[in-house]
DRENDO-1510 file (C-alpha; in Angstrom, 1 decimal, always signed):
<recs>
REC; n; res; u; v; w
REC; 1; MET; -27.8; -10.1; -131.7 .
REC; 2; SER; -24.2; -10.7; -131.6 .
REC; 3; ALA; -24.0; -11.8; -128.2 .
REC; 4; GLU; -26.6; -14.2; -128.6 .
REC; 5; THR; -25.1; -15.6; -131.6 .
REC; 6; SER; -21.8; -16.0; -130.1 .
REC; 7; LYS; -23.0; -18.1; -127.3 .
REC; 8; LYS; -24.2; -20.8; -129.8 .
REC; 9; LYS; -22.2; -24.0; -130.0 .
REC; 10; PRO; -19.4; -23.8; -132.5 .
REC; 11; LEU; -19.9; -25.4; -135.9 .
REC; 12; SER; -17.8; -28.4; -136.7 .
REC; 13; GLU; -15.4; -27.9; -139.6 .
REC; 14; GLU; -17.6; -30.2; -141.7 .
REC; 15; GLU; -20.7; -28.0; -140.8 .
REC; 16; ARG; -18.9; -24.8; -141.4 .
REC; 17; ARG; -17.7; -26.4; -144.9 .
REC; 18; ALA; -21.4; -27.2; -145.8 .
REC; 19; LEU; -22.8; -23.8; -144.8 .
REC; 20; ALA; -19.9; -22.1; -147.2 .
REC; 21; GLU; -20.5; -24.2; -149.9 .
REC; 22; LYS; -24.4; -23.7; -149.5 .
REC; 23; LEU; -23.7; -19.9; -149.5 .
REC; 24; ASP; -21.4; -20.1; -152.5 .
REC; 25; LYS; -24.0; -22.0; -154.2 .
REC; 26; ASP; -26.6; -19.7; -153.4 .
REC; 27; ILE; -24.7; -16.6; -154.7 .
REC; 28; ASP; -24.1; -18.6; -157.8 .
REC; 29; ASN; -28.0; -19.1; -158.0 .
REC; 30; PHE; -28.6; -15.6; -157.3 .
REC; 31; ILE; -26.4; -14.5; -160.2 .
REC; 32; GLU; -28.1; -17.0; -162.4 .
REC; 33; GLU; -31.5; -15.4; -161.5 .
REC; 34; LEU; -30.2; -12.2; -162.2 .
REC; 35; ALA; -29.0; -13.5; -165.8 .
REC; 36; LYS; -32.4; -15.1; -166.3 .
REC; 37; LYS; -34.3; -12.2; -165.4 .
REC; 38; LYS; -32.3; -10.2; -168.0 .
REC; 39; ASN; -33.2; -12.8; -170.6 .
REC; 40; ASP; -36.7; -12.9; -169.9 .
REC; 41; GLU; -37.1; -8.9; -170.3 .
REC; 42; PRO; -38.1; -7.6; -173.7 .
REC; 43; LYS; -35.5; -7.7; -176.4 .
REC; 44; GLU; -35.2; -4.0; -176.7 .
REC; 45; GLU; -31.5; -3.3; -175.9 .
REC; 46; LYS; -30.9; -2.0; -172.9 .
REC; 47; PRO; -27.3; -0.5; -171.7 .
REC; 48; PHE; -25.2; -2.7; -169.3 .
REC; 49; ASN; -25.4; -0.8; -166.2 .
REC; 50; PHE; -22.8; -1.8; -163.4 .
REC; 51; ASP; -24.3; +0.1; -160.6 .
REC; 52; GLU; -27.7; -1.4; -161.2 .
REC; 53; TRP; -26.2; -4.8; -161.0 .
REC; 54; CYS; -24.6; -3.8; -157.7 .
REC; 55; LYS; -28.0; -2.7; -156.5 .
REC; 56; GLU; -29.6; -6.1; -157.1 .
REC; 57; LEU; -26.4; -7.7; -155.7 .
REC; 58; ASP; -27.0; -5.8; -152.3 .
REC; 59; GLN; -30.0; -7.8; -151.8 .
REC; 60; HIS; -28.2; -10.9; -151.4 .
REC; 61; PRO; -27.3; -11.5; -147.7 .
REC; 62; ALA; -23.7; -11.8; -148.6 .
REC; 63; PHE; -23.6; -8.1; -149.3 .
REC; 64; MET; -26.5; -6.7; -147.2 .
REC; 65; LYS; -25.6; -3.5; -145.5 .
REC; 66; GLU; -29.0; -3.8; -143.1 .
REC; 67; LEU; -30.3; -6.8; -141.7 .
REC; 68; LYS; -33.9; -6.9; -141.3 .
REC; 69; PRO; -35.6; -9.8; -139.4 .
REC; 70; ASN; -38.8; -11.1; -140.4 .
REC; 71; GLU; -42.3; -10.8; -138.6 .
REC; 72; ASN; -41.3; -13.2; -136.0 .
REC; 73; GLY; -38.1; -11.4; -135.2 .
REC; 74; GLU; -35.7; -13.9; -137.0 .
REC; 75; TYR; -33.2; -13.7; -139.4 .
REC; 76; PRO; -33.4; -15.6; -142.7 .
REC; 77; GLU; -31.6; -19.0; -142.9 .
REC; 78; SER; -28.7; -17.5; -145.2 .
REC; 79; ILE; -27.9; -14.4; -142.8 .
REC; 80; GLN; -27.8; -17.0; -139.8 .
REC; 81; ALA; -25.5; -19.0; -141.8 .
REC; 82; LEU; -23.0; -16.0; -142.3 .
REC; 83; GLN; -23.5; -15.1; -138.7 .
REC; 84; ALA; -22.5; -18.6; -137.7 .
REC; 85; LEU; -19.4; -18.6; -140.0 .
REC; 86; LYS; -18.4; -15.4; -138.7 .
REC; 87; TYR; -18.5; -16.2; -135.0 .
REC; 88; ASP; -17.5; -19.7; -135.4 .
REC; 89; THR; -14.1; -18.8; -136.9 .
REC; 90; GLU; -13.0; -16.9; -133.8 .
REC; 91; GLY; -9.7; -18.1; -132.8 .
REC; 92; GLU; -9.1; -19.3; -136.3 .
REC; 93; ASP; -7.0; -17.3; -138.7 .
REC; 94; ALA; -9.3; -17.2; -141.7 .
REC; 95; VAL; -7.2; -14.6; -143.5 .
REC; 96; GLU; -4.2; -16.8; -143.3 .
REC; 97; THR; -6.1; -19.7; -144.5 .
REC; 98; ALA; -7.5; -17.8; -147.4 .
REC; 99; GLN; -4.1; -16.2; -148.2 .
REC; 100; SER; -2.7; -19.9; -148.5 .
REC; 101; HIS; -5.4; -21.0; -150.9 .
REC; 102; LYS; -4.7; -17.9; -152.9 .
REC; 103; ASP; -0.8; -18.6; -153.1 .
REC; 104; GLU; -1.5; -22.1; -154.1 .
REC; 105; GLY; -3.8; -20.9; -156.7 .
REC; 106; ASN; -1.2; -18.5; -158.1 .
REC; 107; LYS; +1.2; -21.3; -158.3 .
REC; 108; HIS; -1.3; -23.3; -160.4 .
REC; 109; PHE; -2.2; -20.3; -162.4 .
REC; 110; LYS; +1.4; -19.9; -163.3 .
REC; 111; TYR; +1.7; -23.1; -165.0 .
REC; 112; LYS; -1.8; -22.7; -166.7 .
REC; 113; LYS; -3.4; -25.3; -164.7 .
REC; 114; TYR; -6.5; -22.9; -164.6 .
REC; 115; ARG; -9.2; -25.3; -163.2 .
REC; 116; TRP; -6.9; -26.4; -160.1 .
REC; 117; ALA; -6.4; -22.6; -159.6 .
REC; 118; ILE; -10.2; -22.0; -159.7 .
REC; 119; ASP; -10.6; -24.5; -157.1 .
REC; 120; CYS; -8.0; -22.9; -154.8 .
REC; 121; TYR; -9.4; -19.3; -155.4 .
REC; 122; THR; -12.8; -20.9; -154.5 .
REC; 123; ASN; -11.6; -22.4; -151.2 .
REC; 124; GLY; -10.0; -19.1; -150.3 .
REC; 125; ILE; -13.3; -17.2; -150.9 .
REC; 126; LYS; -15.2; -20.0; -148.9 .
REC; 127; CYS; -13.2; -19.0; -145.8 .
REC; 128; PHE; -15.1; -15.5; -145.7 .
REC; 129; ALA; -12.1; -14.0; -144.4 .
REC; 130; PRO; -12.7; -10.5; -143.1 .
REC; 131; ASP; -10.2; -8.9; -145.3 .
REC; 132; ARG; -11.9; -7.0; -148.2 .
REC; 133; GLU; -8.6; -6.6; -150.2 .
REC; 134; LEU; -8.0; -10.4; -150.2 .
REC; 135; ASN; -11.5; -11.4; -151.3 .
REC; 136; SER; -11.3; -8.9; -154.0 .
REC; 137; ILE; -7.9; -10.4; -155.1 .
REC; 138; LEU; -9.6; -14.0; -155.0 .
REC; 139; TYR; -12.4; -13.0; -157.2 .
REC; 140; ALA; -10.2; -11.3; -159.7 .
REC; 141; ASN; -7.9; -14.2; -159.7 .
REC; 142; ARG; -10.7; -16.7; -160.4 .
REC; 143; ALA; -12.3; -14.3; -162.8 .
REC; 144; ALA; -8.6; -14.6; -164.8 .
REC; 145; SER; -8.5; -18.2; -164.5 .
REC; 146; HIS; -12.2; -18.6; -166.0 .
REC; 147; LYS; -11.3; -16.2; -168.8 .
REC; 148; PHE; -8.6; -18.2; -169.7 .
REC; 149; LEU; -10.8; -21.3; -170.0 .
REC; 150; GLY; -13.4; -19.2; -172.2 .
REC; 151; ASN; -15.8; -18.9; -169.4 .
REC; 152; LEU; -16.4; -15.2; -170.0 .
REC; 153; ARG; -20.0; -14.6; -168.4 .
REC; 154; THR; -18.4; -16.4; -165.2 .
REC; 155; ALA; -15.5; -14.5; -165.3 .
REC; 156; LEU; -17.4; -11.1; -165.7 .
REC; 157; ARG; -19.6; -12.2; -162.6 .
REC; 158; ASP; -16.3; -12.8; -160.5 .
REC; 159; CYS; -15.1; -9.2; -161.6 .
REC; 160; ILE; -18.2; -7.7; -160.4 .
REC; 161; PHE; -17.7; -9.2; -157.0 .
REC; 162; ALA; -14.0; -8.1; -156.9 .
REC; 163; LEU; -14.9; -4.8; -157.5 .
REC; 164; LYS; -17.7; -4.9; -155.0 .
REC; 165; PHE; -15.2; -5.7; -152.5 .
REC; 166; ASN; -12.8; -3.2; -153.7 .
REC; 167; PRO; -13.6; -0.5; -156.3 .
REC; 168; CYS; -10.0; +0.3; -157.0 .
REC; 169; ASN; -8.8; -3.3; -157.9 .
REC; 170; TYR; -7.6; -2.3; -161.5 .
REC; 171; LYS; -7.0; -5.8; -162.7 .
REC; 172; ALA; -10.8; -6.8; -162.2 .
REC; 173; PHE; -11.6; -3.4; -163.6 .
REC; 174; LEU; -9.7; -4.2; -166.9 .
REC; 175; ARG; -10.9; -7.8; -167.2 .
REC; 176; GLY; -14.5; -7.1; -166.6 .
REC; 177; ALA; -14.2; -4.6; -169.6 .
REC; 178; GLU; -12.3; -7.1; -171.7 .
REC; 179; CYS; -14.9; -10.0; -171.2 .
REC; 180; LEU; -17.9; -7.3; -172.2 .
REC; 181; VAL; -15.8; -6.8; -175.4 .
REC; 182; GLU; -15.1; -10.5; -176.2 .
REC; 183; MET; -18.8; -11.1; -175.4 .
REC; 184; ASP; -19.5; -8.6; -178.2 .
REC; 185; TYR; -20.7; -5.8; -175.9 .
REC; 186; PRO; -18.8; -2.7; -176.9 .
REC; 187; LYS; -21.0; -0.2; -175.8 .
REC; 188; GLN; -21.6; -1.6; -172.4 .
REC; 189; ALA; -17.6; -2.3; -172.1 .
REC; 190; LEU; -17.4; +1.7; -172.6 .
REC; 191; GLU; -20.0; +2.2; -170.4 .
REC; 192; TRP; -18.2; +0.0; -167.7 .
REC; 193; ILE; -15.0; +2.0; -168.1 .
REC; 194; GLU; -16.6; +5.4; -167.9 .
REC; 195; THR; -18.9; +4.3; -164.8 .
REC; 196; ARG; -16.1; +2.6; -162.7 .
REC; 197; VAL; -12.7; +4.3; -163.9 .
REC; 198; GLU; -13.1; +7.1; -161.0 .
REC; 199; PRO; -11.8; +5.0; -158.2 .
REC; 200; ILE; -8.9; +4.2; -160.1 .
REC; 201; GLN; -8.1; +7.2; -162.3 .
REC; 202; ASN; -5.1; +8.3; -160.1 .
REC; 203; PHE; -3.6; +5.0; -160.8 .
REC; 204; GLN; -0.8; +5.9; -163.2 .
REC; 205; GLU; +1.0; +2.5; -164.0 .
REC; 206; THR; +2.1; +2.6; -167.6 .
REC; 207; GLU; +1.2; -1.0; -168.4 .
REC; 208; PHE; -2.3; -0.1; -166.9 .
REC; 209; LEU; -3.0; +3.2; -168.8 .
REC; 210; THR; -1.6; +1.4; -172.2 .
REC; 211; LYS; -4.0; -1.5; -171.7 .
REC; 212; LEU; -6.8; +0.7; -170.7 .
REC; 213; ALA; -6.4; +3.0; -173.8 .
REC; 214; THR; -6.0; +0.0; -176.2 .
REC; 215; LEU; -9.2; -1.4; -174.8 .
REC; 216; LYS; -11.2; +1.7; -174.8 .
REC; 217; GLU; -10.3; +2.2; -178.5 .
REC; 218; LYS; -11.2; -1.5; -179.5 .
REC; 219; ALA; -14.5; -1.1; -177.7 .
REC; 220; ARG; -15.0; +2.2; -179.7 .
REC; 221; GLN; -14.2; +0.7; -183.0 .
REC; 222; ASP; -16.3; -2.4; -182.2 .
REC; 223; ALA; -19.3; +0.0; -181.0 .
REC; 224; VAL; -19.0; +2.0; -184.5 .
REC; 225; LYS; -18.9; -1.4; -186.4 .
REC; 226; GLN; -21.8; -2.7; -184.4 .
REC; 227; ASP; -23.7; +0.5; -185.0 .
REC; 228; ARG; -23.1; +0.2; -188.9 .
REC; 229; ASP; -24.1; -3.3; -188.8 .
REC; 230; MET; -27.4; -2.6; -187.3 .
REC; 231; ARG; -28.1; +0.2; -189.6 .
REC; 232; ARG; -27.4; -2.3; -192.4 .
REC; 233; GLU; -29.7; -4.9; -190.8 .
REC; 234; LYS; -32.5; -2.5; -190.4 .
REC; 235; LEU; -32.0; -1.4; -194.0 .
REC; 236; LEU; -32.2; -5.1; -195.2 .
REC; 237; ALA; -35.1; -6.0; -193.0 .
REC; 238; SER; -36.9; -2.9; -194.2 .
REC; 239; LYS; -36.4; -4.1; -197.7 .
REC; 240; ASP; -37.2; -7.6; -196.9 .
REC; 241; ARG; -40.4; -6.3; -195.1 .
REC; 242; ALA; -41.4; -4.4; -198.2 .
REC; 243; LYS; -40.7; -7.5; -200.5 .
REC; 244; LYS; -42.9; -9.6; -198.2 .
REC; 245; GLU; -45.8; -7.0; -198.1 .
REC; 246; ARG; -45.8; -6.9; -202.2 .
REC; 247; LEU; -46.0; -10.5; -202.5 .
REC; 248; LEU; -48.7; -10.9; -199.7 .
REC; 249; ASN; -50.8; -8.3; -201.5 .
REC; 250; ALA; -50.4; -10.1; -204.9 .
REC; 251; LEU; -51.5; -13.4; -203.4 .
REC; 252; LYS; -54.4; -11.8; -201.4 .
REC; 253; GLU; -55.5; -10.1; -204.8 .
REC; 254; ARG; -55.5; -13.0; -206.6 .
REC; 255; ARG; -57.7; -15.0; -203.7 .
REC; 256; LEU; -55.3; -17.9; -203.5 .
REC; 257; CYS; -55.7; -20.6; -201.0 .
REC; 258; PHE; -52.6; -22.0; -199.0 .
REC; 259; LYS; -52.2; -25.0; -196.9 .
REC; 260; PRO; -50.8; -24.2; -194.0 .
REC; 261; LYS; -52.9; -21.2; -194.3 .
REC; 262; VAL; -51.3; -18.0; -195.0 .
REC; 263; VAL; -52.5; -14.8; -193.3 .
REC; 264; PHE; -51.8; -12.0; -195.9 .
REC; 265; GLU; -52.4; -9.1; -193.5 .
REC; 266; ASP; -49.8; -10.3; -191.0 .
REC; 267; VAL; -46.4; -9.1; -192.8 .
REC; 268; GLU; -44.7; -9.1; -189.3 .
REC; 269; ASP; -45.2; -12.9; -188.7 .
REC; 270; PHE; -44.8; -13.9; -192.1 .
REC; 271; GLU; -41.7; -16.1; -192.9 .
REC; 272; TRP; -40.4; -17.0; -196.4 .
REC; 273; SER; -40.2; -20.6; -195.1 .
REC; 274; GLN; -43.9; -20.6; -195.2 .
REC; 275; LEU; -43.9; -20.6; -199.2 .
REC; 276; GLU; -40.4; -22.3; -199.6 .
REC; 277; VAL; -40.8; -25.6; -201.4 .
REC; 278; GLN; -38.5; -28.2; -199.7 .
REC; 279; ILE; -37.6; -31.2; -201.9 .
REC; 280; PRO; -35.0; -33.5; -200.5 .
REC; 281; HIS; -33.0; -33.8; -203.8 .
REC; 282; LEU; -33.0; -30.1; -204.5 .
REC; 283; LYS; -30.0; -27.8; -203.3 .
REC; 284; GLU; -31.9; -24.7; -203.1 .
REC; 285; ARG; -35.7; -24.0; -201.9 .
REC; 286; PRO; -37.7; -22.3; -204.7 .
REC; 287; ILE; -40.3; -20.0; -203.9 .
REC; 288; VAL; -43.1; -17.9; -205.5 .
REC; 289; TYR; -41.9; -14.6; -206.3 .
REC; 290; LEU; -43.1; -11.4; -208.1 .
REC; 291; ASN; -41.1; -10.1; -211.3 .
REC; 292; ASP; -40.7; -6.8; -212.2 .
REC; 293; SER; -43.8; -7.0; -214.5 .
REC; 294; ASN; -45.9; -7.8; -211.3 .
REC; 295; GLU; -46.4; -11.4; -212.6 .
REC; 296; LEU; -46.1; -14.0; -210.1 .
REC; 297; VAL; -43.6; -16.6; -210.9 .
REC; 298; TRP; -44.0; -20.2; -209.4 .
REC; 299; PRO; -42.2; -23.4; -209.0 .
REC; 300; LEU; -44.7; -26.2; -210.1 .
REC; 301; LEU; -44.9; -29.9; -209.8 .
REC; 302; ILE; -46.3; -32.0; -212.6 .
REC; 303; GLN; -47.7; -35.6; -211.4 .
REC; 304; TYR; -48.3; -38.5; -213.5 .
REC; 305; PRO; -50.2; -40.6; -210.8 .
REC; 306; GLU; -51.0; -43.7; -213.3 .
REC; 307; SER; -47.3; -44.0; -213.9 .
REC; 308; GLY; -46.3; -42.8; -210.4 .
REC; 309; GLN; -43.8; -40.3; -211.9 .
REC; 310; THR; -43.3; -36.5; -211.7 .
REC; 311; ASP; -41.7; -33.5; -213.1 .
REC; 312; PHE; -40.5; -30.3; -211.6 .
REC; 313; LEU; -40.5; -27.1; -213.2 .
REC; 314; THR; -39.3; -23.6; -212.1 .
REC; 315; ASP; -39.9; -20.1; -213.0 .
REC; 316; CYS; -43.4; -20.6; -214.4 .
REC; 317; SER; -45.0; -17.3; -215.0 .
REC; 318; GLU; -48.9; -17.2; -214.0 .
REC; 319; ASN; -49.6; -15.8; -217.5 .
REC; 320; SER; -48.3; -18.6; -219.2 .
REC; 321; ILE; -50.7; -21.0; -221.0 .
REC; 322; ILE; -50.6; -24.8; -219.4 .
REC; 323; THR; -49.7; -26.4; -222.7 .
REC; 324; GLU; -46.7; -23.9; -223.0 .
REC; 325; LEU; -45.5; -25.0; -219.6 .
REC; 326; VAL; -45.9; -28.8; -219.9 .
REC; 327; SER; -44.8; -29.0; -223.6 .
REC; 328; GLN; -41.1; -28.8; -222.5 .
REC; 329; VAL; -41.6; -31.8; -220.6 .
REC; 330; LEU; -44.3; -33.7; -223.0 .
REC; 331; GLU; -42.6; -32.8; -226.4 .
REC; 332; ASN; -40.5; -35.8; -226.1 .
REC; 333; PRO; -41.0; -39.2; -224.4 .
REC; 334; ALA; -39.6; -39.8; -221.1 .
REC; 335; GLU; -37.5; -42.7; -220.1 .
REC; 336; TRP; -40.5; -44.3; -218.2 .
REC; 337; ASP; -43.0; -43.6; -221.0 .
REC; 338; PRO; -40.9; -45.2; -224.2 .
REC; 339; THR; -44.2; -45.4; -226.3 .
REC; 340; HIS; -44.9; -41.8; -225.6 .
REC; 341; ARG; -48.5; -42.0; -224.3 .
REC; 342; PHE; -48.0; -38.9; -222.5 .
REC; 343; ASN; -48.3; -36.3; -225.4 .
REC; 344; LEU; -50.2; -33.2; -225.6 .
REC; 345; GLU; -53.0; -34.9; -227.8 .
REC; 346; ASN; -53.4; -37.7; -225.5 .
REC; 347; VAL; -53.5; -36.1; -221.9 .
REC; 348; ARG; -56.0; -34.2; -220.0 .
REC; 349; PHE; -55.1; -31.8; -217.1 .
REC; 350; PHE; -56.5; -31.8; -213.6 .
REC; 351; LEU; -56.2; -30.3; -210.1 .
REC; 352; SER; -56.9; -32.2; -206.9 .
REC; 353; ILE; -59.3; -30.0; -204.9 .
REC; 354; ASP; -60.0; -30.0; -201.1 .
REC; 355; VAL; -63.6; -31.4; -200.5 .
REC; 356; PHE; -64.5; -32.6; -197.2 .
REC; 357; ASP; -66.5; -35.7; -197.7 .
REC; 358; GLU; -64.8; -37.2; -200.9 .
REC; 359; GLU; -61.9; -37.2; -203.2 .
REC; 360; GLN; -62.4; -34.9; -206.2 .
REC; 361; VAL; -60.6; -33.5; -209.1 .
REC; 362; ILE; -61.5; -30.5; -211.3 .
REC; 363; GLU; -60.4; -30.5; -215.0 .
REC; 364; ILE; -58.5; -27.3; -216.3 .
REC; 365; ASP; -58.3; -26.5; -219.9 .
REC; 366; SER; -55.1; -26.7; -221.5 .
REC; 367; ASN; -55.1; -23.2; -223.2 .
REC; 368; GLN; -56.1; -21.4; -219.6 .
REC; 369; THR; -53.3; -19.6; -217.9 .
REC; 370; LEU; -51.6; -20.9; -214.9 .
REC; 371; LYS; -53.1; -17.9; -213.0 .
REC; 372; SER; -56.9; -18.9; -213.9 .
REC; 373; ALA; -56.1; -22.6; -212.9 .
REC; 374; LEU; -54.7; -21.6; -209.6 .
REC; 375; VAL; -57.8; -19.6; -208.6 .
REC; 376; SER; -60.1; -22.6; -209.2 .
REC; 377; LYS; -62.7; -23.0; -206.6 .
REC; 378; ASP; -61.7; -25.4; -203.7 .
REC; 379; PHE; -58.1; -25.6; -205.1 .
REC; 380; VAL; -55.4; -25.3; -202.3 .
REC; 381; ILE; -51.6; -24.6; -202.9 .
REC; 382; ALA; -49.8; -27.0; -200.5 .
REC; 383; HIS; -46.6; -26.0; -198.9 .
REC; 384; GLY; -46.1; -23.0; -201.5 .
REC; 385; LEU; -46.2; -25.6; -204.4 .
REC; 386; PRO; -49.1; -25.8; -207.0 .
REC; 387; VAL; -49.4; -29.4; -208.4 .
REC; 388; ILE; -51.2; -30.2; -211.8 .
REC; 389; GLN; -52.0; -33.9; -212.6 .
REC; 390; ILE; -51.8; -35.3; -216.0 .
REC; 391; TYR; -53.6; -38.3; -217.1 .
REC; 392; THR; -54.1; -40.2; -220.3 .
REC; 393; LYS; -57.4; -39.6; -221.9 .
REC; 394; LYS; -58.3; -43.3; -221.5 .
REC; 395; HIS; -57.2; -43.7; -217.9 .
REC; 396; ALA; -59.2; -40.8; -217.0 .
REC; 397; GLU; -62.5; -41.8; -218.4 .
REC; 398; LYS; -62.0; -44.9; -216.6 .
REC; 399; SER; -61.0; -43.4; -213.4 .
REC; 400; PHE; -63.2; -40.3; -212.8 .
REC; 401; ILE; -66.9; -40.0; -212.4 .
REC; 402; PRO; -68.2; -36.7; -213.9 .
REC; 403; ILE; -70.2; -34.4; -211.6 .
REC; 404; GLU; -73.3; -33.1; -213.7 .
REC; 405; ASN; -73.0; -29.7; -215.1 .
REC; 406; THR; -69.6; -28.9; -213.8 .
REC; 407; SER; -65.8; -29.6; -214.7 .
REC; 408; ARG; -65.4; -31.6; -211.5 .
REC; 409; PHE; -65.0; -35.6; -211.3 .
REC; 410; CYS; -65.3; -37.7; -208.3 .
REC; 411; VAL; -62.4; -40.4; -208.3 .
REC; 412; ALA; -63.8; -43.7; -208.8 .
REC; 413; LYS; -63.1; -46.1; -205.8 .
</recs>
């Protein structure tokens, strides 16, 4: 295989550069696919496993230990490209070139020109120098540059590659753990340290040992805090679920109808936003709730269609009488009602009902409870907000056509 490859016409510098760029891009895409696959997996937390990542990285042509041709006896394009790069560099000092890029990158790094440093280290990596230690340093240095720019995920990826080339690269080892801690993966950071520390456990440099001890302690403290926060979240979620279940059961018992539809049995998918009242000028979003007496307490919208006005009430108990609720807004004349036409002696109360073929309303008695009004046949509570319409008696007589033997009316056209 190698003899045949070495006889091929050497690639030009431009072709070699294009191949190197393609391989580098392929590796980036490969890592992206691994990350995407992780995101697509079920959300149940899975420990970060460095060795598992390495096994998957081994599937990439750049790291394959065993090359297998396809059914036609040919190797994939990416492997052929690697072969071409390898054999076409004969007579060229790839190591020297990569070392030069590394040195230049170090100068930029020293002056905090991290993007320039990244370009230099990348150019060094693209040399595909047959020197594992040098490649490990290039990836580790590029990881450091990315980390200073806040590109933690990319920095972690480069640390993985650096350790792939040299498991004893203690800087890549530390930096990878730092990235995991800063990305709020303390447990994975501890696992990273425990599973990768063996190759460098005999490294006794004081600065390294101090940093490692500090990093482990921070990861441990963060992991404890994370566990505590998770327990608190689970407790809150449990309380929230119980609260939702209690409310949904109460709504179901009363046979209330909602639009959009609320599935009372589906506690898991129910969101409070389904019943929250959203009115632009309100800072808060009122919502129906159960009080300690197991009564539903509602927000309530009062409409005056003939005048184009509204009133908004909160904390309306379902056991309150209609007149008790509206007396607070009808007792005194509003600015838009100077003659006080809308008073308890001169008004009637209606609910707009959901009938397919025509616009209808149903009259409710002023002495009935809010609870009995809301369970009226065909009445639907839209977006968690019950609406009561109030008309003057004169306007109601003129605008509504009674339906015989019912409390329903058709709206006159």
